[in-house]
N, C-alpha and C positions, 0 to 999 in steps of 0.2 A: 618981421622977416627973420626967418631961421637960417643960420649959417651952417653949412656942412664943411667938414674938414677933409682935405685930401692929403694923403701921405706923399711927402717929397723926399726922395733919396738922392743924396749927392755924395760923390766920391772924390776925395782930394788925391791928387797925384803928386807924389814927392819925386823930385828928380835926383837921380843918383848915378854917378859914373864909376865904373869899375873896369879893370883890365884883366884880360885872360889871353891864352894862346889860341890860335886857330884850331889846334888839335883838340883842345878842350871843348870848343864850340861844336866841332864835328862829332865828338863823342856824345854830346848832349843831343844833337840832331839824330844820331843813331838810336838813342834811347827813346826819343819822342816818336820816331818812325815806328818803332816796335810797339810802344804803348798805345798809340792812336791808330796805327795802320795806314798812315799816309805814305805815299811813294816819294819821299823828299829827295833822295839821291837820284832817282830816275828823272825827277823834274829838274834837278841841277844839270843833268846830262842834256836834257832838252834845251835848256838855256845855252849851254856851251855850243850845241850844234846849230843854234839860231832858229830852232823850230818854234820858239816862243820868246816874247819879250819879258814876260813875267808869269808868275803863277801864284795861286792862293788856295789854301785849304781852310775849311771851317767845320767845326764840330760844335753842336749846341750844348750837349750835356756830358761832362762838364765843358764849359765854353773854352774853346781854343781856336785861334785864328793865326795862320801863318801866311805871310806874303813875302815873296822874294822877286827881285829883279836884278838884272845884270847890267853893270856899267862896263867901261873899257877895261878896268883892272880889278874889279871886285864884284861880289854878289852882296847886295844889301838885303838883309833879312829883318823882318818885323814880326815879332811874336807877341800876341795879345792873349792873356788868360783872364779869368775872373778876378785875379789878384793884382796882376801888373802887366805893363807893356815893356817889352825889351826890343831894342834895335841894335844890330851889330853888322859889321862889315867883315866879310871873309875874302882875302886875296884869292884870285882865281887859281893861282898856282897851288894853293893849299887844298882847294876843293876838287879840282878836276884832274 
């Protein structure tokens, strides 16, 4: 019996915690919005107005995924790229 090989790719995730200001995160969101063409701040406004509970954007090449949802006091944002996953919290008063 002949065996065939199948390529298996696994990616390890290292956990890392850093701190930054809400202003820095907002600046990074502005850059991402311009680079990829997503309407991030318009979507934040929809969350504020209660028109949506959450939103997400996906781009395949290069892979980028952004998910955001609103809690009582903050917007939780998850950003996933080919390289890493990032999650952060923005206080509502800093965003809206």
